[in-house]
VOBA-1610 file (N, C-alpha, C; in pm, whole numbers, padded with zeros to 5 digits, always signed):
BEGIN
Met-01032-00089-00142Met-01088-00216-00102Met-01018-00263+00025Val-01076-00368+00084Val-01023-00420+00209Val-01039-00572+00210Phe-00945-00643+00271Phe-00961-00786+00284Phe-00902-00834+00415Phe-00945-00952+00454Phe-00902-01012+00579Phe-00833-01145+00549Ser-00718-01165+00609Ser-00645-01289+00585Ser-00584-01336+00716Gly-00496-01434+00708Gly-00436-01487+00828Gly-00345-01388+00900Val-00312-01278+00835Val-00227-01177+00899Val-00306-01052+00934Gly-00438-01061+00936Gly-00519-00947+00978Gly-00582-00873+00861Val-00612-00745+00887Val-00680-00664+00785Val-00576-00592+00700Cys-00602-00585+00571Cys-00515-00514+00477Cys-00600-00440+00375Gly-00537-00348+00305Gly-00603-00277+00198Gly-00542-00313+00064Gly-00593-00252-00040Gly-00541-00276-00174Gly-00599-00175-00270Ala-00550-00178-00393Ala-00595-00084-00496Ala-00634-00161-00621Ile-00749-00130-00676Ile-00792-00191-00802Ile-00708-00133-00915Ile-00639-00219-00991Ile-00560-00171-01104Ile-00612-00224-01238Ser-00705-00319-01234Ser-00773-00364-01355Ser-00901-00435-01311Lys-00980-00480-01405Lys-01105-00546-01371Lys-01084-00678-01299Lys-00964-00732-01306Lys-00939-00862-01242Lys-00821-00860-01146His-00764-00743-01117His-00643-00743-01037His-00643-00634-00930Ile-00596-00675-00811Ile-00581-00587-00696Ile-00433-00580-00660Leu-00382-00460-00640Leu-00243-00442-00598Leu-00241-00428-00446Thr-00152-00503-00379Thr-00143-00497-00234Thr+00001-00526-00191Ala+00021-00547-00062Ala+00154-00577-00010Ala+00173-00728+00006Ala+00294-00774-00020Ala+00322-00917-00009Ala+00306-00966+00135His+00338-00882+00234His+00328-00930+00371His+00183-00949+00415Cys+00089-00904+00332Cys-00053-00928+00360Cys-00096-01069+00323Ile-00020-01135+00236Ile-00059-01268+00190Ile+00049-01374+00215Arg+00161-01332+00273Arg+00269-01425+00307Arg+00325-01387+00443Thr+00367-01487+00520Thr+00439-01459+00643Thr+00584-01425+00606Asn+00661-01382+00703Asn+00801-01349+00677Asn+00880-01470+00630Ser+00833-01589+00666Ser+00901-01711+00623Ser+00850-01760+00488Gly+00750-01692+00432Gly+00700-01728+00300Gly+00574-01812+00301Glu+00522-01847+00419Glu+00400-01927+00427Glu+00282-01849+00371Arg+00197-01916+00295Arg+00082-01850+00232Arg-00023-01813+00337Lys-00079-01694+00324Lys-00191-01648+00406Lys-00292-01585+00312Asp-00360-01670+00235Asp-00449-01621+00131Asp-00568-01545+00190Pro-00612-01440+00122Pro-00728-01364+00170Pro-00852-01452+00183Ala-00925-01433+00291Ala-01048-01509+00312Ala-01168-01432+00260Ile-01166-01301+00278Ile-01277-01216+00235Ile-01221-01091+00170Val-01271-01056+00054Val-01230-00934-00014Val-01353-00851-00045Tyr-01352-00727-00001Tyr-01464-00636-00026Tyr-01417-00513-00102Ala-01503-00463-00188Ala-01474-00340-00261Ala-01603-00259-00274Gly-01586-00133-00308Gly-01702-00050-00339Gly-01762+00026-00223Met-01692+00029-00109Met-01751+00102+00003Met-01645+00187+00072Ala-01690+00294+00133Ala-01604+00377+00217Ala-01641+00359+00363Asp-01735+00268+00389Asp-01781+00237+00524Asp-01802+00086+00531Leu-01745+00021+00631Leu-01754-00124+00641Leu-01898-00173+00653Tyr-01987-00084+00698Tyr-02127-00123+00715Tyr-02215-00079+00598Asp-02150-00031+00492Asp-02224+00011+00373Asp-02251-00111+00285Thr-02353-00186+00320Thr-02383-00308+00246Thr-02449-00280+00111Ala-02501-00161+00093Ala-02570-00129-00033Ala-02473-00127-00150Asn-02351-00074-00128Asn-02255-00062-00237Asn-02140-00161-00227Arg-02137-00238-00121Arg-02028-00332-00099Arg-02039-00451-00192Lys-01925-00491-00246Lys-01919-00606-00335Lys-01815-00703-00283Gln-01856-00829-00263Gln-01761-00931-00223Gln-01698-00994-00346Leu-01567-01003-00346Leu-01492-01053-00461Leu-01419-01180-00424Lys-01426-01281-00510Lys-01355-01405-00486Lys-01218-01400-00553Val-01119-01444-00479Val-00981-01441-00529Val-00945-01575-00591Ala-00900-01571-00717Ala-00858-01693-00786Ala-00717-01733-00744Ser-00629-01633-00729Ser-00491-01661-00687Ser-00429-01536-00627Ser-00336-01557-00538Ser-00260-01446-00480Ser-00113-01465-00514Ile-00052-01361-00567Ile+00083-01373-00623Ile+00174-01271-00557Ala+00262-01318-00470Ala+00362-01230-00410Ala+00481-01219-00505His+00553-01108-00495His+00674-01094-00577His+00767-01211-00548Pro+00824-01273-00652Pro+00905-01394-00632Pro+01027-01374-00543Gln+01073-01250-00529Gln+01190-01223-00445Gln+01151-01154-00314Tyr+01025-01171-00274Tyr+00980-01110-00150Tyr+01051-01168-00030Gln+01106-01082+00050Gln+01160-01116+00182Gln+01150-00989+00264Phe+01050-00985+00349Phe+01016-00861+00418Phe+01140-00794+00478Pro+01153-00659+00453Pro+01059-00571+00385Pro+01087-00551+00236Lys+01185-00624+00183Lys+01219-00605+00042Lys+01115-00670-00049Asn+01088-00602-00163Asn+00993-00653-00263Asn+00856-00683-00204Asp+00811-00592-00118Asp+00684-00610-00046Asp+00567-00565-00134Ile+00537-00647-00233Ile+00431-00614-00328Ile+00368-00743-00380Ala+00239-00739-00407Ala+00167-00860-00448Ala+00046-00823-00533Ile-00003-00923-00603Ile-00122-00910-00688Ile-00226-01012-00644Leu-00350-00967-00630Leu-00462-01059-00612Leu-00535-01068-00746Glu-00545-01189-00799Glu-00620-01210-00924Glu-00760-01259-00888Leu-00860-01192-00941Leu-00998-01222-00907Leu-01057-01328-00999Glu-01155-01401-00949Glu-01221-01504-01030Glu-01304-01441-01142Ala-01372-01331-01110Ala-01459-01265-01209Ala-01421-01118-01220Glu-01454-01059-01332Glu-01422-00918-01353Glu-01508-00827-01265Ile-01446-00718-01220Ile-01520-00614-01148Ile-01600-00534-01249Gln-01724-00508-01216Gln-01806-00421-01299Gln-01792-00279-01245Tyr-01714-00197-01317Tyr-01688-00062-01269Tyr-01817+00018-01254Asn-01820+00098-01148Asn-01931+00190-01127Asn-01881+00309-01048Leu-01969+00388-00994Leu-01930+00507-00920Leu-01845+00473-00798Tyr-01862+00352-00744Tyr-01797+00314-00619Tyr-01676+00224-00639Met-01661+00165-00755Met-01549+00077-00783Met-01483+00120-00913Arg-01365+00181-00901Arg-01291+00230-01016Arg-01143+00195-00998Pro-01071+00177-01107Pro-00928+00149-01096Pro-00847+00277-01078Ile-00728+00263-01023Ile-00633+00373-01018Ile-00520+00341-01116Cys-00466+00444-01177Cys-00360+00424-01277Cys-00230+00380-01212Leu-00152+00306-01287Leu-00015+00274-01248Leu+00074+00394-01282Pro+00197+00398-01231Pro+00282+00517-01252Pro+00323+00542-01396His+00339+00435-01475His+00390+00447-01613His+00520+00525-01615Gly+00610+00488-01526Gly+00744+00546-01522Gly+00757+00671-01438Glu+00647+00725-01388Glu+00654+00851-01312Glu+00672+00823-01163Lys+00762+00899-01104Lys+00790+00887-00961Lys+00775+01024-00897Pro+00700+01035-00787Pro+00683+01166-00726Pro+00815+01222-00673Ser+00836+01350-00694Ser+00958+01414-00645Ser+00946+01442-00496Tyr+01059+01467-00433Tyr+01059+01496-00290Tyr+00975+01621-00262Asp+00906+01620-00152Asp+00819+01728-00105Asp+00684+01730-00176Thr+00659+01633-00263Thr+00527+01621-00325Thr+00426+01574-00221Thr+00310+01639-00218Thr+00204+01596-00125Thr+00120+01487-00192Cys+00111+01373-00126Cys+00032+01260-00175Cys-00069+01221-00067Ile-00154+01125-00098Ile-00256+01082-00004Ile-00239+00935+00028Ala-00221+00906+00157Ala-00221+00768+00204Ala-00361+00737+00256Met-00406+00616+00232Met-00542+00581+00275Met-00545+00439+00328Gly-00651+00407+00400Gly-00664+00272+00452Gly-00764+00263+00564Trp-00774+00141+00620Trp-00873+00109+00723Trp-00805+00085+00858Gly-00680+00124+00870Gly-00605+00096+00991Gly-00646+00179+01110Ile-00582+00150+01224Ile-00615+00221+01346Ile-00579+00368+01331Ser-00660+00454+01391Ser-00640+00598+01377Ser-00592+00664+01506Val-00589+00585+01615Val-00542+00636+01744Val-00450+00532+01806Asn-00327+00572+01840Asn-00236+00479+01905Asn-00296+00427+02036Gly-00283+00297+02058Gly-00336+00237+02179Gly-00475+00179+02163Val-00541+00214+02052Val-00673+00159+02023Val-00655+00055+01913Asn-00652-00069+01950Asn-00617-00177+01858Asn-00739-00227+01783Ala-00795-00141+01701Ala-00912-00177+01621Ala-00912-00096+01493Val-00949-00161+01383Val-00955-00089+01257Val-01074+00007+01259Thr-01069+00105+01170Thr-01178+00202+01162Thr-01291+00147+01076Asn-01411+00193+01100Asn-01525+00153+01018Asn-01531+00231+00887Val-01471+00349+00887Val-01477+00438+00771Val-01337+00452+00711Leu-01328+00445+00579Leu-01201+00459+00509Leu-01137+00594+00544Gln-01011+00589+00587Gln-00939+00709+00628Gln-00840+00750+00519Asn-00805+00879+00518Asn-00699+00926+00430Asn-00625+01041+00498Val-00500+01058+00459Val-00418+01162+00520Val-00319+01216+00417Asp-00299+01347+00416Asp-00202+01410+00329Asp-00063+01399+00390Ile+00029+01344+00315Ile+00168+01334+00362Ile+00261+01370+00245Lys+00385+01399+00277Lys+00483+01438+00175Lys+00583+01327+00149Val+00621+01314+00021Val+00729+01224-00016Val+00860+01287+00030Leu+00941+01210+00101Leu+01063+01262+00162Leu+01187+01195+00104Asp+01300+01260+00124Asp+01428+01201+00087Asp+01445+01071+00166Pro+01489+00962+00102Pro+01508+00835+00175Pro+01599+00847+00296Asp+01691+00942+00293Asp+01782+00959+00406Asp+01707+00995+00534Val+01590+01059+00521Val+01510+01094+00638Val+01465+00966+00708Cys+01416+00869+00629Cys+01373+00742+00687Cys+01493+00664+00742Ile+01602+00660+00667Ile+01721+00587+00712Ile+01767+00640+00847His+01777+00770+00860His+01821+00832+00985His+01722+00802+01098Gly+01593+00816+01068Gly+01491+00795+01170Gly+01490+00654+01225Tyr+01500+00554+01136Tyr+01495+00415+01181Tyr+01626+00371+01247Leu+01740+00416+01194Leu+01867+00378+01253Leu+01883+00434+01394Asn+01818+00546+01423Asn+01829+00609+01553Asn+01710+00581+01644Ser+01629+00484+01605Ser+01512+00448+01686Ser+01555+00374+01813Gln+01471+00381+01915Gln+01497+00307+02038Gln+01464+00158+02022Ser+01391+00125+01915Ser+01350-00013+01890Ser+01453-00085+01804Lys+01497-00203+01849Lys+01594-00280+01771Lys+01537-00321+01636Ser+01408-00361+01634Ser+01348-00402+01507Ser+01347-00285+01408Ser+01323-00164+01457Ser+01326-00047+01369Ser+01469-00019+01321Arg+01566-00036+01408Arg+01706-00016+01367Arg+01745-00118+01261Asp+01695-00241+01275Asp+01723-00343+01174Asp+01663-00303+01039Leu+01542-00247+01041Leu+01479-00199+00919Leu+01559-00085+00859Gly+01612+00002+00945Gly+01695+00111+00897Gly+01818+00062+00824Ala+01878-00046+00873Ala+01994-00104+00807Ala+01958-00155+00668Ile+01838-00211+00655Ile+01793-00257+00523Ile+01768-00138+00431Leu+01710-00032+00485Leu+01687+00088+00404Leu+01817+00146+00350Gln+01926+00126+00420Gln+02055+00176+00373Gln+02099+00112+00242Thr+02043-00007+00211Thr+02078-00074+00086Thr+02001-00018-00032Arg+01914+00082-00005Arg+01837+00153-00109Arg+01747+00060-00189Pro+01662-00018-00122Pro+01564-00098-00196Pro+01459-00008-00259Ala+01372-00066-00340Ala+01270+00014-00411Ala+01159+00051-00314Met+01183+00154-00235Met+01086+00200-00136Met+01078+00352-00137Leu+00962+00403-00095Leu+00940+00546-00080Leu+00931+00579+00068Cys+00988+00692+00106Cys+00978+00744+00241Cys+00874+00857+00236Ala+00774+00853+00322Ala+00669+00956+00318Ala+00609+00977+00456Gly+00579+01102+00486Gly+00517+01134+00614Gly+00499+01284+00629Asp+00464+01325+00749Asp+00448+01466+00784Asp+00528+01489+00911Leu+00648+01543+00896Leu+00739+01556+01009Leu+00693+01659+01110Lys+00611+01754+01068Lys+00566+01859+01159Lys+00445+01814+01241Asn+00348+01753+01173Asn+00223+01718+01240Asn+00213+01571+01278Glu+00318+01496+01249Glu+00326+01354+01288Glu+00208+01274+01235Lys+00180+01290+01106Lys+00077+01211+01039Lys+00141+01087+00979Asp+00065+00979+00971Asp+00124+00853+00925Asp+00015+00753+00892Ser+00050+00652+00813Ser-00035+00534+00803Ser-00007+00450+00927Cys-00087+00343+00949Cys-00072+00270+01075Cys-00114+00124+01056Thr-00112+00050+01165Thr-00150-00091+01163Thr-00289-00109+01102Gly-00300-00198+01005Gly-00426-00219+00935Gly-00432-00149+00800Asp-00337-00057+00776Asp-00331+00012+00646Asp-00244-00062+00546Ser-00174-00166+00589Ser-00083-00238+00500Ser-00150-00275+00368Gly-00074-00258+00261Gly-00126-00293+00129Gly-00206-00184+00062Ser-00246-00083+00138Ser-00326+00027+00083Ser-00239+00119-00002Pro-00300+00196-00092Pro-00220+00279-00182Pro-00176+00412-00124Leu-00062+00458-00172Leu-00019+00597-00158Leu-00042+00659-00296Ala-00140+00747-00306Ala-00181+00804-00435Ala-00123+00943-00453Cys-00063+00966-00569Cys-00005+01096-00603Cys-00063+01143-00736Gln-00043+01271-00765Gln-00095+01329-00890Gln+00017+01346-00991Arg-00017+01322-01118Arg+00081+01337-01225Arg+00120+01484-01243Cys+00243+01504-01286Cys+00292+01640-01306Cys+00223+01709-01424Asp+00189+01633-01529Asp+00137+01696-01650Asp-00015+01709-01652Ser-00087+01616-01587Ser-00232+01616-01599Ser-00305+01622-01465Cys-00232+01607-01356Cys-00290+01602-01221Cys-00376+01478-01199Gly-00373+01383-01294Gly-00443+01258-01275Gly-00376+01177-01165Trp-00455+01098-01093Trp-00402+01023-00980Trp-00342+00889-01024Phe-00233+00850-00959Phe-00173+00719-00983Phe-00123+00662-00851Val-00109+00530-00847Val-00062+00464-00725Val+00091+00465-00726Ala+00148+00547-00641Ala+00294+00561-00635Ala+00355+00463-00536Gly+00280+00432-00430Gly+00334+00345-00327Gly+00231+00251-00269Val+00280+00150-00199Val+00196+00054-00127Val+00243+00054+00018Val+00151+00071+00112Val+00189+00076+00253Val+00263-00051+00292Ser+00387-00035+00343Ser+00469-00150+00380Ser+00491-00156+00530Phe+00560-00057+00587Phe+00583-00060+00732Phe+00606+00080+00786Gly+00602+00091+00917Gly+00623+00218+00984Gly+00667+00194+01127Pro+00683+00301+01202Pro+00728+00288+01341Pro+00616+00236+01431Thr+00655+00188+01548Thr+00558+00145+01650Thr+00590+00218+01781Pro+00495+00297+01834Pro+00363+00326+01779Pro+00373+00411+01652Cys+00260+00434+01589Cys+00258+00506+01462Cys+00283+00656+01484Ala+00323+00723+01374Ala+00337+00869+01373Ala+00436+00920+01477Ile+00549+00850+01488Ile+00655+00898+01576Ile+00730+01010+01504Lys+00755+01118+01573Lys+00824+01231+01513Lys+00963+01190+01463Gly+00990+01221+01337Gly+01121+01191+01279Gly+01135+01052+01222Val+01028+00970+01230Val+01033+00833+01176Val+00913+00814+01083Pro+00926+00851+00956Pro+00812+00843+00863Pro+00779+00699+00825Gly+00668+00685+00751Gly+00629+00556+00700Gly+00708+00519+00575Val+00711+00389+00545Val+00783+00339+00427Val+00684+00265+00337Tyr+00695+00292+00208Tyr+00601+00240+00108Tyr+00679+00171-00004Thr+00628+00060-00051Thr+00688-00003-00169Thr+00673+00092-00288Asp+00782+00116-00359Asp+00786+00210-00472Asp+00735+00138-00597Val+00611+00163-00633Val+00544+00086-00738Val+00615+00097-00873Val+00670+00214-00904Val+00733+00232-01035Val+00847+00133-01056Gly+00908+00089-00949Gly+01017-00007-00961Gly+00972-00148-00992Tyr+00840-00171-00990Tyr+00786-00305-01011Tyr+00688-00311-01128Glu+00683-00206-01207Glu+00586-00203-01316Glu+00606-00317-01415Asp+00729-00348-01449Asp+00752-00458-01544Asp+00697-00589-01489Trp+00719-00612-01360Trp+00667-00734-01297Trp+00514-00732-01296Ile+00455-00618-01266Ile+00309-00608-01265Ile+00253-00635-01404Tyr+00313-00576-01507Tyr+00266-00599-01644Tyr+00277-00747-01682Ala+00391-00808-01648Ala+00413-00948-01684Ala+00317-01040-01608Thr+00284-01004-01486Thr+00199-01089-01402Thr+00051-01076-01438Thr+00009-00956-01476Thr-00133-00930-01497Thr-00174-00916-01643Gly-00079-00880-01730Gly-00113-00849-01867Gly-00167-00708-01884Val-00174-00633-01772Val-00219-00494-01777Val-00111-00408-01840Thr-00148-00320-01931Thr-00054-00226-01992Thr-00119-00087-01995Lys-00038+00011-02027Lys-00089+00146-02040Lys-00197+00153-02147Glu-00177+00076-02252Glu-00272+00078-02364Glu-00405+00014-02323Thr-00400-00099-02253Thr-00523-00166-02215Thr-00596-00091-02104Arg-00521-00015-02022Arg-00583+00059-01913Arg-00637+00194-01961Gly-00572+00253-02061Gly-00619+00383-02110Gly-00583+00500-02018Cys-00479+00483-01935Cys-00435+00595-01850Cys-00286+00584-01824
//
């Protein structure tokens, strides 16, 4: 799904009939000011696909209570009415304690820009295969960046917050501006079923810089908060 708010375009993942998982920085400024979604769409892989597109009204937006970018960059959108699941709108499973191991190939997706220098979101939902990396790769990459803001982020990564480091160091693949809040989907070890392992949080500027992977909120570290906030459980979800 995709929505537009005071901070631009963001993505999200359906985790129940009434809840969307996204990034806190999509609905709050760094100072904590609310930027509630104005429009939320689901059910399409093309922004102009009006046949399958469904507009959803948001009842409330809930950022993690300890959000301070980039830490705890996770949020829930609670919908006014339940989503009617169909071929185009389905939920993705939560991790249920599973965390992808290093070198696991996962899929990042979103509506963000696909070419550096072209400041416009894509019309078609994009996805890219990337690998989960050792956090030290991200720490080293950001601390040695030419950008002060990136070096500051690297210092925060050194504190080992609940984040995933993921990218493609050889082919310089990455999520980018406009992908924030979108899921990083991985497959379970036992069943190959898909689950949302990460939420797009931040990356280098410009995107896909060699040696500086993207950083994702590590969803497994927030499952208790998600359950308490939404009432969603493994039993009620059936996955």
